[in-house]
C-alpha positions in Angstrom: 71.8 1.1 28.2 74.5 1.7 30.8 76.0 5.0 31.6 79.7 4.5 32.4 80.0 7.9 34.1 77.5 8.4 37.0 79.8 10.6 39.0 78.3 13.7 37.4 74.9 12.9 38.9 76.3 12.1 42.4 78.3 15.3 42.5 75.0 17.0 43.2 75.1 19.5 46.1 71.6 18.8 47.4 70.2 15.3 47.1 66.6 14.5 48.0 66.2 10.8 48.9 62.7 9.3 48.8 62.2 6.2 50.9 58.8 4.5 50.8 59.6 3.0 54.2 62.3 3.5 56.9 65.0 1.1 55.7 64.6 1.7 52.0 67.0 4.7 52.3 69.7 2.4 53.5 69.0 -0.6 51.3 68.6 1.4 48.1 70.7 4.6 48.6 72.9 4.1 51.6 76.1 4.3 49.7 75.0 7.5 47.8 73.9 9.1 51.1 77.2 8.3 52.7 79.1 9.6 49.7 77.2 12.9 49.7 77.7 13.3 53.4 81.4 12.5 53.2 81.8 15.2 50.5 80.3 17.9 52.8 77.1 18.1 50.7 73.5 17.8 51.8 70.8 15.2 51.7 67.2 15.4 52.7 65.4 12.1 53.2 61.6 11.8 52.9 60.2 8.8 54.6 56.8 8.3 52.9 55.0 5.7 55.0 55.2 5.0 58.7 56.4 1.5 58.4 53.8 0.3 60.9 52.5 -2.7 58.9 55.4 -5.0 59.1 54.2 -7.0 62.2 50.4 -6.9 62.3 50.1 -10.0 64.4 52.2 -8.6 67.4 50.2 -8.2 70.6 53.0 -6.1 72.3 53.9 -3.9 69.4 51.0 -1.8 68.2 51.1 -0.1 64.9 51.7 3.2 66.6 54.6 1.8 68.7 56.2 0.2 65.7 55.9 3.3 63.6 57.6 5.3 66.4 60.4 2.7 66.6 61.0 2.8 62.9 61.5 6.6 63.0 64.2 6.1 65.6 65.8 3.4 63.5 65.7 5.7 60.4 67.6 8.4 62.4 70.1 5.8 63.7 70.7 4.6 60.1 71.3 8.2 58.9 73.8 8.6 61.7 75.6 5.5 60.5 75.8 7.0 57.0 77.3 10.3 58.3 74.1 12.2 57.8 73.0 12.6 61.4 72.7 16.3 61.0 71.0 16.2 57.6 67.3 17.1 57.4 64.7 14.4 57.1 60.9 14.4 56.9 58.4 11.8 58.0 55.1 12.0 56.0 53.6 9.2 58.2 51.3 7.8 55.6 49.9 4.3 56.4 52.3 1.6 55.4 50.7 -0.7 52.8 47.6 1.6 52.8 48.6 4.8 51.2 45.7 7.1 50.3 44.4 6.9 46.8 45.7 9.4 44.3 43.6 12.6 44.2 42.1 12.1 47.7 42.3 14.8 50.3 45.1 12.9 52.2 47.0 12.4 49.0 46.8 16.1 48.1 47.9 17.0 51.7 51.0 14.8 51.4 51.7 16.1 47.9 51.6 19.7 49.3 54.1 18.7 52.0 56.5 17.3 49.4 56.1 20.5 47.3 57.0 22.5 50.4 60.1 20.3 51.0 61.2 20.6 47.4 60.7 24.4 47.5 62.8 24.8 50.7 65.5 22.3 49.9 65.9 22.9 46.2 67.4 19.6 45.3 69.5 19.2 42.2 69.2 15.4 42.4 66.3 13.3 43.5 66.6 9.5 44.2 63.2 7.9 43.8 61.9 4.4 44.2 61.5 2.5 41.0 58.2 3.4 39.3 57.2 -0.3 38.8 58.7 -1.8 41.9 56.4 -4.8 42.9 55.6 -3.2 46.3 52.7 -0.9 46.0 54.1 1.7 48.4 57.2 2.1 46.2 55.0 2.7 43.2 52.7 5.1 45.1 55.7 6.9 46.6 57.1 7.4 43.1 53.8 8.8 41.9 53.4 11.1 44.9 56.8 12.7 44.6 56.9 12.9 40.8 53.5 14.7 41.0 55.1 17.2 43.5 58.0 17.7 41.2 55.8 18.7 38.2 57.5 21.6 36.5 60.7 21.1 38.4 63.8 19.9 36.6 66.2 18.3 39.1 68.0 15.2 37.8 66.0 12.1 38.8 67.3 8.6 39.3 65.3 5.6 40.4 66.4 2.6 42.5 64.7 -0.8 42.8 64.4 -2.8 46.0 62.1 -5.8 45.3 62.3 -6.0 41.5 64.9 -8.8 41.3 63.1 -10.9 43.9 59.4 -10.3 43.2 59.1 -8.5 39.9 57.5 -9.7 36.6 59.2 -9.2 33.2 56.9 -6.2 32.6 58.1 -4.5 35.7 61.7 -4.1 34.4 62.9 -1.0 32.3 61.8 -1.1 28.7 63.9 -0.6 25.7 64.8 3.1 25.4 63.1 4.0 28.7 66.1 4.2 31.1 69.8 4.6 31.2 71.4 2.5 33.9 73.9 4.2 36.3 76.2 2.3 38.6 77.7 4.0 41.7 80.8 2.4 43.2 80.2 2.5 47.0 83.2 0.4 48.0 84.4 3.1 50.5 81.0 3.3 52.1 79.9 -0.4 52.0 80.6 -1.0 55.7 78.6 2.2 56.6 75.7 1.0 54.4 75.6 -2.4 56.1 75.7 -0.7 59.5 72.8 1.5 58.5 70.7 -1.5 57.3 71.5 -3.3 60.6 70.3 -0.2 62.5 66.7 -1.1 61.4 66.5 -3.7 64.1 62.7 -4.2 63.9 63.3 -5.4 60.3 66.5 -7.4 60.8 66.4 -9.0 64.2 64.0 -10.7 66.6 63.2 -7.5 68.4 59.5 -8.2 67.8 59.3 -11.9 68.9 55.5 -12.4 69.1 54.6 -12.3 65.4 55.9 -15.4 63.6 54.4 -14.2 60.3 55.9 -10.7 60.7 58.2 -9.3 58.1 62.0 -9.7 58.4 64.7 -8.9 55.8 66.4 -12.1 54.8 70.1 -12.5 54.7 69.9 -13.0 51.0 68.1 -9.7 50.4 70.5 -7.8 52.6 73.5 -9.4 50.8 72.0 -8.6 47.4 71.4 -4.9 48.2 74.6 -4.2 50.2 77.3 -5.0 47.6 80.0 -2.7 46.3 77.7 -1.0 43.7 74.3 0.7 43.8 72.3 0.6 40.6 70.1 3.5 39.5 68.1 4.2 36.4 67.8 7.6 34.7 64.8 8.3 32.4 66.0 8.7 28.9 65.9 12.3 27.8 66.3 13.7 31.3 
């Protein structure tokens, strides 16, 4: 099902953006962030993991150095989107190794998200897709939805890897979601600049790990068109 009128959702005054890794905020929600910022409204971006697992074979970029670099890139990307002065939080959970649900580390992270939600009071939350093929996206969804228990902000979900890596069962089921499309034509250039700001993921900055992760041109092109697609749970 497609909702022809998503502007109601994106007129929210306070938008909480949940990015499993630094770069997901730009790839998935860059247009929405830029639109909110241009309208004089507020975003708060939660970066769930540290992003430190993308180049495990590098001898010159330790996990800690890479994680610090990715935080700088995240801030640069938000600046590209007009959100340089908007709040952001880095939970710094281990990329590709988030704590299991219910463990002490999980509960600590959940408490941090509860505090962020309580302070920021979002009326819209942009979440990673609940069945995205990447485990950190699924775990990020579980973590934040647990923290939102009892809260009623509007929730929309965005997919990053579903079209490239997902199985048929990962897609929205009949009657589960309403598709919302946001025209980001005025902000497309800003979104592409924000993605490019993640230089550890888009360039040869880290040159000593041939097997390290790098966003392909095809992935960037797919995710930086003139629309962003979100899903709203039916009945919400």
